[in-house]
C-alpha positions in Angstrom: -88.2 122.8 -42.0 -86.1 121.1 -44.6 -85.6 117.9 -43.2 -89.5 117.7 -42.9 -89.7 118.5 -46.4 -87.3 116.1 -47.9 -88.3 113.4 -45.9 -91.7 113.8 -47.0 -90.7 114.0 -50.6 -88.6 110.9 -49.6 -91.4 108.8 -48.1 -93.7 109.5 -51.2 -91.5 108.4 -53.6 -90.3 105.3 -51.7 -93.8 103.9 -51.2 -94.6 103.4 -54.6 -97.2 100.3 -55.4 -95.3 97.2 -56.3 -97.8 95.6 -58.8 -95.2 93.4 -60.6 -91.8 92.6 -59.4 -90.5 92.4 -63.2 -88.8 89.0 -62.8 -87.0 87.6 -65.5 -85.2 84.3 -65.9 -81.4 84.4 -65.9 -78.5 81.9 -65.7 -75.5 84.4 -65.3 -74.4 83.2 -61.7 -72.2 80.1 -61.7 -72.6 76.9 -59.7 -69.8 74.4 -59.5 -69.9 71.1 -58.6 -66.4 69.4 -59.3 -66.5 71.6 -62.4 -68.6 74.3 -63.5 -72.1 73.2 -64.0 -73.6 73.8 -67.8 -77.3 74.6 -67.0 -77.4 74.8 -63.2 -80.6 76.7 -63.2 -82.5 74.5 -65.6 -84.9 73.4 -62.7 -84.3 69.5 -62.2 -85.4 66.2 -63.9 -87.0 63.2 -62.3 -89.0 60.9 -64.5 -88.5 62.0 -67.9 -89.6 61.0 -71.5 -87.2 62.0 -74.4 -88.0 62.5 -78.3 -86.1 64.5 -81.0 -87.2 67.5 -82.5 -85.8 70.5 -84.6 -86.7 73.2 -82.1 -85.0 76.1 -84.1 -85.2 75.0 -87.2 -81.7 74.8 -87.8 -81.5 71.1 -89.4 -79.9 69.8 -86.1 -82.0 67.4 -83.9 -82.5 68.9 -80.6 -84.4 67.4 -77.4 -87.8 67.5 -76.2 -88.1 66.4 -72.6 -91.4 65.5 -70.8 -91.1 64.9 -67.2 -94.1 63.2 -65.9 -93.3 64.3 -62.2 -95.3 67.6 -63.0 -96.1 67.0 -66.7 -93.6 69.5 -67.7 -92.0 70.0 -71.0 -88.2 70.9 -71.0 -86.6 72.0 -74.1 -82.8 71.6 -74.8 -81.0 72.9 -77.8 -78.3 70.9 -79.3 -75.0 72.6 -79.4 -73.6 71.3 -82.7 -71.1 68.9 -83.8 -70.8 65.2 -83.0 -71.5 65.6 -79.3 -74.2 64.9 -76.5 -74.0 68.6 -75.7 -77.0 70.5 -74.9 -78.0 74.0 -73.8 -81.5 74.3 -72.0 -83.6 77.0 -73.6 -87.2 77.2 -72.0 -88.4 79.8 -74.6 -89.5 76.7 -76.9 -91.9 75.3 -74.0 -94.7 77.3 -74.3 -95.4 76.1 -77.8 -96.6 72.7 -76.9 -99.9 72.2 -75.6 -100.9 70.7 -71.9 -100.0 67.0 -71.7 -100.2 64.5 -68.9 -98.4 61.6 -67.9 -96.7 60.4 -71.1 -95.9 62.2 -74.5 -94.0 61.1 -77.6 -93.2 63.3 -80.7 -93.8 61.1 -83.7 -94.3 62.3 -87.7 -97.6 60.5 -88.2 -98.4 62.3 -91.3 -95.0 62.0 -93.2 -94.5 66.0 -93.4 -91.2 65.9 -91.7 -92.6 67.7 -88.8 -93.1 65.7 -85.4 -96.7 65.6 -84.2 -97.6 64.6 -80.5 -98.9 61.2 -79.2 -99.9 61.7 -75.4 -102.1 60.3 -73.2 -105.9 60.8 -72.5 -108.4 59.2 -70.0 -108.1 55.5 -70.7 -106.1 56.2 -74.1 -104.2 58.6 -76.5 -104.9 61.6 -78.4 -103.0 63.3 -80.9 -102.0 66.6 -81.9 -100.8 67.7 -85.3 -97.6 70.0 -86.0 -99.1 72.9 -88.2 -96.0 75.1 -87.6 -93.5 76.0 -90.1 -89.9 77.5 -89.9 -91.2 81.1 -90.1 -93.5 81.1 -87.1 -92.1 78.0 -85.3 -93.7 74.9 -84.2 -97.6 75.1 -83.5 -100.1 72.1 -82.6 -103.7 71.5 -82.9 -105.6 68.7 -81.6 -106.0 66.2 -84.4 -107.8 63.3 -82.7 -109.2 63.8 -78.9 -109.1 60.0 -78.3 -107.6 57.3 -80.7 -109.9 54.3 -81.8 -109.3 51.0 -83.1 -111.4 48.8 -85.2 -111.9 45.1 -83.7 -114.7 42.3 -85.3 -116.1 45.0 -87.2 -117.0 47.7 -84.5 -114.9 50.6 -83.4 -113.9 51.2 -80.1 -111.8 53.5 -77.7 -107.8 52.3 -77.6 -106.8 51.2 -74.5 -103.6 52.8 -73.1 -102.6 52.9 -69.4 -101.5 56.2 -67.9 -98.7 54.2 -66.0 -97.4 52.3 -68.9 -95.3 53.6 -71.8 -96.6 52.4 -75.1 -94.8 52.2 -78.7 -95.5 54.6 -81.4 -93.6 53.2 -84.4 -93.9 52.0 -87.8 -94.0 48.1 -87.0 -95.1 46.6 -90.5 -92.5 48.9 -92.5 -95.1 50.8 -94.5 -94.4 54.3 -93.5 -97.6 54.9 -91.1 -97.2 54.9 -87.3 -98.7 51.9 -85.7 -99.3 51.1 -82.0 -98.2 48.8 -79.4 -99.6 48.9 -76.2 -100.2 46.4 -73.0 -103.5 45.0 -72.7 -106.1 46.2 -70.2 -104.9 42.7 -68.7 -101.5 44.2 -68.7 -100.0 40.7 -69.5 -100.1 40.9 -73.2 -99.1 43.5 -75.9 -102.1 44.4 -78.4 -101.1 45.7 -82.2 -103.2 48.2 -83.6 -102.1 48.6 -87.3 -102.5 52.0 -89.0 -104.4 51.2 -92.1 -103.8 54.6 -93.7 -101.4 53.3 -96.3 -103.8 50.2 -97.2 -106.9 52.7 -97.4 -105.7 55.9 -98.7 -102.0 55.3 -100.3 -100.5 57.8 -97.8 -99.7 57.9 -94.3 -101.4 61.2 -93.1 -104.4 59.5 -91.4 -105.2 57.9 -88.0 -107.1 54.9 -89.0 -106.4 52.0 -86.6 -107.5 48.1 -86.7 -106.7 45.9 -83.9 -104.8 43.0 -85.7 -103.5 41.2 -82.4 -104.3 41.0 -79.2 -101.2 38.9 -78.0 -98.3 40.3 -80.6 -95.1 38.6 -80.3 -96.6 35.4 -79.0 -95.5 36.1 -75.2 -97.1 37.0 -72.0 -95.5 38.8 -69.1 -96.7 37.4 -65.6 -99.3 39.1 -63.7 -97.2 40.0 -60.6 -93.5 40.0 -62.0 -91.4 40.7 -64.5 -91.0 37.3 -66.1 -91.9 36.8 -69.8 -93.3 33.5 -71.1 -92.3 32.9 -74.7 -94.8 31.0 -77.2 -97.5 31.5 -75.0 -100.5 30.8 -77.3 -102.4 28.1 -75.3 -105.1 30.2 -73.3 -107.0 33.1 -74.0 -106.6 35.6 -75.8 -103.4 33.8 -77.0 -104.9 30.7 -78.3 -103.9 31.0 -81.9 -101.1 29.4 -84.2 -100.4 32.5 -86.0 -99.7 36.4 -84.9 -102.2 38.0 -86.7 -105.2 36.3 -85.1 -107.8 38.8 -84.0 -108.8 36.7 -81.0 -110.9 38.3 -78.3 -112.1 37.7 -74.9 -114.2 40.2 -72.5 -112.1 42.4 -70.5 -114.0 41.2 -67.4 -112.9 37.9 -67.7 -109.3 38.6 -68.3 -107.0 37.7 -65.5 -103.3 38.5 -64.4 -104.1 42.4 -64.1 -100.6 43.7 -64.4 -100.3 47.6 -64.9 -97.1 49.2 -65.3 -94.8 48.2 -68.0 -92.7 50.1 -70.6 -92.4 49.3 -74.5 -89.4 50.1 -76.9 -89.9 48.5 -80.4 -86.7 48.8 -82.3 -84.9 46.8 -85.2 -81.6 45.2 -83.6 -80.6 43.4 -86.7 -81.9 45.6 -89.8 -84.1 42.8 -91.1 -87.6 45.2 -90.9 -88.6 43.2 -87.9 -89.3 44.7 -84.6 -87.6 43.6 -81.3 -88.9 44.9 -77.7 -87.1 46.0 -74.7 -89.5 45.9 -72.0 -89.2 47.5 -68.5 -91.6 46.8 -65.3 -92.9 49.0 -62.6 -91.5 46.6 -60.0 -88.2 45.8 -61.5 -84.8 47.7 -62.1 -83.6 45.8 -65.2 -84.8 45.5 -68.7 -85.5 42.7 -71.0 -84.7 42.3 -74.8 -87.1 40.0 -76.7 -85.6 38.9 -80.0 -87.8 38.3 -82.9 -87.8 35.2 -85.1 -89.5 36.7 -87.8 -88.1 37.1 -91.4 -90.5 39.7 -92.4 -92.9 42.3 -90.5 -95.7 40.5 -88.8 -94.9 37.0 -90.3 -94.5 34.6 -87.5 -93.2 37.3 -85.4 -92.9 35.5 -82.2 -90.3 36.2 -79.7 -87.9 33.4 -79.4 -85.0 34.4 -77.0 -84.7 37.1 -74.0 -82.1 38.8 -72.6 -83.0 40.1 -68.7 -79.7 42.3 -68.6 -80.3 44.5 -71.7 -77.6 45.7 -72.8 -75.3 42.7 -71.9 -72.8 43.7 -73.8 -72.1 46.9 -71.6 -73.1 48.4 -68.3 -76.7 47.1 -68.1 -79.7 49.1 -67.3 -80.3 49.2 -63.1 -83.1 51.8 -62.9 -85.0 51.8 -59.4 -87.9 51.2 -60.8 -90.0 51.1 -63.9 -87.3 51.9 -66.6 -88.4 53.1 -69.8 -86.1 53.1 -72.9 -86.1 55.9 -75.7 -84.5 55.5 -79.0 -83.3 59.1 -79.7 -80.3 60.8 -81.5 -78.2 62.2 -78.9 -75.1 63.0 -80.3 -76.1 64.5 -83.6 -74.6 61.9 -86.0 -77.6 60.7 -87.6 -77.7 57.6 -85.6 -80.1 56.9 -82.9 -78.7 56.2 -79.5 -80.4 55.0 -76.3 -81.6 56.7 -73.2 -83.3 55.0 -70.2 -85.2 56.9 -67.4 -87.1 55.7 -64.2 -90.8 56.5 -65.4 -92.5 55.7 -61.6 -93.6 58.6 -59.9 -93.0 56.7 -56.5 -90.2 54.6 -55.3 -87.8 55.6 -57.9 -84.5 57.1 -58.4 -85.2 60.6 -58.6 -81.8 62.6 -59.0 -79.3 60.9 -61.4 -81.6 58.1 -62.7 -81.0 58.7 -66.5 -78.7 56.3 -68.4 -77.3 57.5 -71.5 -75.7 54.8 -74.2 -74.1 55.7 -77.5 -74.6 53.7 -80.4 -71.5 52.7 -82.1 -72.9 50.7 -85.0 -76.0 51.2 -87.6 -79.0 52.9 -86.6 -81.2 49.8 -87.4 -78.5 47.4 -86.1 -77.6 49.3 -82.9 -74.8 48.4 -80.4 -75.5 50.3 -77.4 -72.3 51.3 -75.2 -72.7 52.9 -71.8 -71.5 56.5 -71.4 -72.9 58.1 -68.4 -75.6 58.0 -65.6 -77.2 61.1 -64.7 -77.3 62.6 -68.3 -78.7 66.3 -68.4 -79.1 66.0 -64.6 -75.4 66.1 -64.0 -75.2 69.5 -65.3 -77.9 71.2 -63.2 -78.7 71.6 -59.6 -80.7 68.3 -58.6 -81.6 67.5 -55.1 -84.5 64.9 -55.7 -87.9 65.3 -55.1 -89.4 68.9 -54.4 -86.7 71.5 -53.6 -86.9 74.4 -51.2 -83.9 76.9 -51.6 -82.8 79.4 -48.8 -80.3 81.9 -48.7 -78.0 82.1 -45.6 -74.6 83.1 -44.8 -73.2 79.9 -43.4 -69.6 80.9 -43.1 -70.1 84.7 -41.6 -68.2 86.0 -44.8 -70.9 88.5 -45.5 -71.9 86.6 -48.6 -75.1 84.9 -48.8 -74.6 81.1 -49.5 -77.4 78.8 -50.8 -79.2 75.9 -48.9 -81.3 73.6 -51.2 -83.1 71.1 -49.1 -85.4 68.2 -50.8 -88.5 66.9 -49.7 -87.1 63.6 -50.3 -83.8 62.1 -52.1 -84.1 58.3 -53.2 -81.8 56.2 -51.0 -80.8 52.9 -53.1 -79.7 51.4 -49.5 -83.4 51.6 -48.0 -85.2 51.9 -51.1 -86.9 54.8 -49.4 -86.7 58.7 -49.6 -85.0 60.9 -47.3 -84.6 64.6 -46.7 -81.4 66.3 -46.9 -80.0 69.7 -47.6 -77.4 70.6 -49.9 -75.1 73.6 -49.2 -73.5 75.6 -51.7 -71.0 78.1 -50.9 -70.9 81.4 -52.1 -67.1 81.6 -53.5 -67.8 84.6 -55.5 -67.9 88.4 -54.6 -70.6 90.8 -53.5 -71.3 91.8 -57.2 -70.4 88.4 -58.9 -71.6 85.6 -56.5 -70.9 81.9 -57.4 -72.0 78.8 -55.4 -69.8 76.0 -55.1 -71.2 72.5 -53.7 -70.0 71.6 -50.5 -72.0 68.5 -49.5 -75.3 67.4 -49.9 -76.3 66.7 -46.2 -75.7 70.0 -44.5 -74.5 69.5 -40.5 -75.4 65.9 -41.0 -79.0 66.8 -40.3 -80.6 63.6 -42.0 -78.6 61.4 -39.2 -80.2 63.6 -36.6 -83.5 61.5 -36.7 -85.8 64.5 -36.6 -89.5 63.5 -37.6 -89.6 61.1 -40.6 -86.7 62.6 -42.0 -88.7 64.1 -44.7 -89.3 67.8 -45.9 -86.8 69.5 -44.2 -87.1 73.5 -44.6 -84.9 75.8 -42.8 -85.3 79.7 -41.8 -82.4 81.4 -40.2 -82.2 84.5 -37.9 -80.3 85.6 -34.7 -82.6 84.8 -32.0 -80.4 85.1 -29.1 -78.8 88.3 -30.1 -75.2 86.8 -30.0 -74.3 87.7 -33.5 -74.8 84.8 -35.6 -78.0 83.2 -37.3 -79.8 80.4 -35.7 -81.9 78.1 -37.1 -85.5 77.0 -37.1 -86.2 73.7 -38.9 -89.6 72.6 -40.1 -90.3 69.1 -41.3 -92.8 66.7 -42.6 -94.8 65.5 -39.2 -95.4 69.4 -38.4 -93.2 69.9 -35.8 -90.3 72.7 -35.8 -86.9 72.5 -34.2 -84.7 75.2 -32.6 -81.1 74.7 -33.5 -78.6 77.4 -31.7 -75.6 78.3 -33.8 -72.9 78.0 -31.6 -70.1 79.0 -34.4 -70.0 82.7 -33.3 -70.1 85.8 -35.4 -67.8 85.4 -38.5 -67.4 81.9 -38.4 -69.1 78.9 -39.8 -72.6 78.0 -38.5 -72.4 75.1 -36.0 -75.7 73.3 -35.5 -75.3 70.5 -33.2 -78.1 70.7 -30.8 -81.7 70.7 -31.2 -85.0 71.1 -29.2 -88.4 70.8 -30.2 -89.7 74.6 -31.0 -92.6 75.5 -28.4 -94.5 78.7 -27.9 -94.6 80.9 -24.9 -97.0 78.5 -23.1 -94.2 75.6 -23.3 -96.5 73.9 -25.9 -94.9 72.3 -28.8 -95.8 74.3 -31.8 -97.6 71.7 -34.2 -99.1 72.4 -37.8 -100.2 69.0 -38.9 -98.1 67.5 -41.8 -95.7 69.9 -43.6 -94.4 73.0 -42.3 -92.6 76.0 -43.8 -91.4 78.4 -41.5 -89.8 82.1 -42.0 -88.3 84.5 -39.4 -89.6 88.1 -40.1 -90.0 90.9 -37.9 -93.4 91.3 -39.1 -94.7 93.9 -36.4 -91.4 95.8 -36.8 -90.7 95.7 -32.9 -87.1 94.9 -33.4 -87.3 91.0 -32.9 -88.0 88.0 -35.1 -91.4 87.0 -35.2 -92.5 83.4 -37.0 -94.7 82.6 -39.7 -95.3 78.9 -40.6 -96.5 78.1 -44.1 -98.7 75.0 -44.0 -100.1 72.1 -46.2 -103.3 73.9 -45.8 -102.3 76.7 -47.9 -102.6 78.9 -45.1 -100.3 80.8 -42.8 -100.0 80.6 -39.1 -98.4 83.9 -37.4 -96.5 83.5 -33.9 -95.5 87.2 -32.3 -92.3 87.0 -30.4 -93.3 88.5 -27.1 -89.7 88.1 -25.6 -86.8 90.2 -26.6 -83.8 90.0 -28.9 -82.0 87.6 -26.6 -84.8 85.2 -25.8 -87.5 84.3 -28.2 -90.9 83.5 -27.1 -93.5 82.9 -29.9 -97.1 83.4 -29.1 -99.6 82.5 -31.8 -101.8 85.2 -33.0 -103.6 83.9 -35.9 -103.9 80.4 -37.9 -105.1 82.7 -40.8 -102.7 85.3 -41.0 -104.0 87.9 -43.6 -106.5 85.5 -44.8 -104.2 84.2 -47.2 -105.1 80.8 -48.6 -103.2 79.2 -51.8 -105.3 75.7 -52.0 -108.0 77.2 -54.2 -107.3 74.4 -57.1 -106.6 71.5 -54.3 -109.3 72.0 -51.7 -107.5 71.2 -48.9 -103.7 71.1 -50.0 -102.0 74.4 -50.9 -98.4 74.0 -49.5 -98.0 77.8 -48.7 -94.2 78.6 -48.7 -93.8 82.5 -47.5 -91.2 85.0 -48.6 -92.0 88.5 -47.0 -89.7 91.2 -48.5 -89.2 94.4 -47.2 -89.2 97.1 -50.1 -88.6 100.7 -48.7 -90.0 100.1 -45.3 -93.1 98.3 -46.9 -93.7 94.5 -46.8 -94.6 92.3 -49.7 -95.4 88.9 -49.5 -94.6 86.2 -52.2 -96.0 82.8 -51.4 -95.3 79.6 -53.0 -97.7 77.0 -53.6 -98.5 73.8 -54.7 -100.1 75.0 -58.0 -96.6 75.9 -59.0 -97.7 79.6 -59.4 -96.2 82.4 -57.2 -99.1 84.5 -55.0 -98.3 87.8 -54.6 -100.1 89.8 -51.6 -99.6 93.8 -50.4 -101.2 95.8 -47.7 -99.6 93.9 -44.7 -98.0 96.9 -42.7 -100.5 97.6 -39.8 -102.8 95.0 -41.1 -101.8 92.0 -39.2 -105.2 91.5 -38.2 -106.9 92.2 -41.5 -107.0 90.5 -44.9 -104.1 91.0 -47.1 -104.4 92.1 -50.6 -104.2 89.4 -53.1 -102.5 91.4 -56.2 -101.7 88.6 -58.3 -102.4 84.5 -58.2 -99.8 84.0 -60.9 -97.1 86.4 -60.2 -95.2 87.0 -63.5 -97.1 83.7 -64.9 -94.1 82.3 -63.9 -94.2 78.4 -63.8 -91.7 75.7 -63.8 -93.5 72.9 -62.3 -95.8 72.5 -59.2 -94.7 72.9 -55.5 -93.3 76.3 -56.1 -90.8 77.3 -53.5 -89.0 80.8 -53.9 -86.1 82.2 -51.9 -85.6 86.1 -52.3 -82.8 88.3 -51.6 -80.5 90.8 -53.3 -77.5 88.8 -53.4 -75.8 90.9 -55.9 -76.2 94.3 -53.9 -77.4 95.8 -57.2 -80.7 97.0 -55.9 -82.5 94.2 -57.9 -83.9 91.0 -56.1 -82.9 87.7 -57.2 -85.1 84.4 -56.6 -84.2 81.1 -56.5 -87.2 78.9 -57.4 -87.8 75.4 -56.2 -90.1 73.0 -57.5 -91.3 69.4 -57.4 -88.5 68.1 -60.0 -85.9 69.1 -57.5 -84.0 71.7 -59.5 -83.8 75.3 -59.3 -84.7 78.2 -61.7 -83.0 81.7 -61.1 -84.7 85.0 -61.5 -84.0 88.8 -61.3 -86.1 91.6 -60.6 -86.5 94.9 -61.9 -85.2 97.6 -59.6 -86.7 97.2 -56.2 -86.7 100.8 -55.0 -86.5 104.5 -56.2 -84.9 105.8 -53.2 -81.3 105.7 -54.7 -82.6 108.0 -57.5 -83.5 111.0 -54.9 -80.8 113.6 -55.0 -80.5 115.2 -51.5 -78.0 118.0 -50.6 -75.8 117.9 -47.5 -77.7 120.6 -45.5 -80.9 118.3 -45.9 -80.2 114.8 -45.2 -77.3 112.5 -46.5 -75.4 109.2 -45.7 -71.7 108.6 -46.3 -70.0 106.6 -47.4 -72.4 104.8 -49.3 -71.6 102.0 -50.0 -70.1 101.9 -46.3 -67.6 99.1 -44.8 -66.8 99.9 -41.1 -69.1 102.5 -40.6 -71.2 105.4 -42.2 -72.3 108.9 -41.4 -75.8 110.3 -41.2 -75.5 114.2 -42.0 -78.6 116.0 -41.1 -77.6 119.4 -42.0 -79.1 122.4 -40.6 -81.5 120.5 -38.5 -82.2 122.3 -35.2 -81.4 120.3 -32.0 -84.7 120.1 -30.5 -85.9 118.7 -33.6 -83.0 116.1 -33.6 -84.0 114.8 -30.3 -87.1 113.7 -31.3 -85.6 111.4 -34.3 -84.7 107.6 -34.4 -82.7 106.2 -37.0 -82.9 102.7 -37.6 -81.0 100.2 -40.2 -83.4 97.6 -41.4 -82.4 94.5 -43.3 -84.2 93.1 -46.4 -86.0 91.0 -44.2 -87.7 93.7 -42.6 -85.9 93.1 -38.9 -84.6 96.3 -37.6 -80.9 95.1 -36.5 -79.7 98.7 -35.0 -81.5 102.0 -33.5 -79.6 105.1 -32.7 -81.1 108.3 -31.0 -78.9 111.3 -32.7 -77.5 113.8 -30.5 -75.9 115.8 -33.1 -76.5 116.8 -36.7 -73.6 114.1 -37.6 -74.0 110.5 -36.3 -71.5 108.0 -36.9 -73.0 104.2 -37.2 -70.7 101.2 -36.6 -71.5 98.7 -39.4 -68.4 96.5 -38.9 -70.7 93.5 -37.8 -73.2 93.5 -40.5 -73.1 91.4 -43.5 -72.7 92.6 -46.6 -75.7 93.5 -48.7 -78.6 96.0 -49.2 -80.3 97.6 -46.1 -82.8 100.6 -45.5 -81.8 103.5 -43.3 -85.1 104.6 -41.8 -85.5 108.1 -40.1 -88.3 108.9 -37.8 -89.7 111.9 -36.0 -92.9 113.1 -34.4 -94.0 114.7 -37.6 -91.7 113.2 -40.4 -90.7 109.7 -41.7 -88.1 109.0 -44.4 -85.6 106.2 -45.8 -82.6 105.9 -47.9 -81.0 102.6 -49.4 -77.7 101.7 -47.7 -75.2 99.4 -49.1 -72.6 97.6 -46.9 -69.7 96.1 -48.5 
């Protein structure tokens, strides 16, 4: 029988194994927030540190950003001209070694190439840049842990992971010295690089502790108050600034960890001033140096607690750090200030940009903007969770981006919100326009602790619109019925705690990441919960298409566990994808890598097959959160990927199916028109009547849900799709001895 042969061929082609999705990064989908965002898919910035480096060797200083949120390097290429304009280019990020907590690019050996000073346990390590313009930048470990000589013995140089030290030529001899707060945290230690004095060249890392209280001041142990000329007590009991005094660490008092140091010459006299930030305060303090030459009576004699006081002062909540970098390519270094505490800080628009309107070594900083770089990208706070959902019923997938928490300046706490970006483009060319950062005012409903909202959508009451299940931090979920109606804006204004079929509230411990999907392919939506543990819980819908009843089947669905690197924490965020009637699972994780599983269909009580625990080696930061859909209806999946920094990256897959390449004649099996609008026809050709009555024709969406089933009664069957959303579907035909599928596009 021709139908059987055709469908058998089709089935064998359409079940090709997908070992890789072929995801590649793209930035071709426009995002508008007032104006078109320049780099919406850069992934977000929370707590950054900035350095200049010519990444592409074109003679223009670009920007290296190290975000201590996830120890992630971000690279931005300057657009040229005298502007503060950059393009995000992640292709340079893999050139840099693994780093933690803080990282500064400084040319320590005077070869014209920036090297790296970065944190190691209790101190600093240095990577030397051995690259060139032909092969690009490359780094080798030069010193695994900096040491400094003090009173005739050499010991490790202490630098806190929380602080930001200063790596600068303090004494004007061209080698790189170090200023860092001591273990006690109230005084600054000066470690002089003796390379020039010893070898006559600046290519070595030979340090000697010259002063334990450089600048003759102390910072209070519990506040950010600075006491000038504090030279009376240990270790600051001398009358000259280069005294090498010492006191055992265990006897030091006023332990105070969490300060930032920016050393810069404010009046072009060769003597360094200091700009200090503190972990518990929003302001920065400028300390003025009364010295007339480097390290000669270099006491701090005045302080300005509202730096820069000539313009809009720094007001970063909390732990501001300053960075002296050339932002606008004029050869004069400007000022960037950003929060550097990973808790309790502004995490969305915290980067101040100041332009230097004077000389490089006698700067005058003028305020330009708040949210430098961040204003050009999707940025929702800490940890971003994207979900595609057609809010307004126009057949185009909109974008919902939830945050684990946005810093709230009123309460100084974090609160979870969901940002809504409407798809104002077309099916082939989507475009997302920002509408609100508090979708449906859900943050005002008092759900849980108002943290870690994660939604999933599906029609649970068979009324033609998609309802919401909302997971949150305390481990409960909420059912929110959509009362907007088909084709209208969604309305979610009531909620109930989601319960199982026994009327017991569904509880998963802290954190819950739900997905609605017809996992058992019985025509209704089941529920899969991702969990903090890294495992999945599966609830079968034992109700019907009009009334959902969720019965717990497994708390360890598929044997999935993504907590291997974090013991009990995995933060599994599931995305089940139906490709040619075969489920695939892409799973976000705390590691930041995506896990990919297959062998799911017919195996809901067994272990899924882990194909890849680092899918495509994609990594943009920890806490990966994928949202996957063919939003351009071109047979390729798009993936918006969230991460802990609070932004999104965007990817496109290779073609997801080979079905569309199968040529079938009209007397075998055909579908027309395809693409369809109001309806389409299934043509079964010369199939006999006794064969037709055994067939079932199903329309399946990309989530695997069977949304329409028809039993044909003739060789031509017309199927109404006027109420279907635009997008890709699978048309499946099943009989007693045959099965097959064909891709269907609805416009």
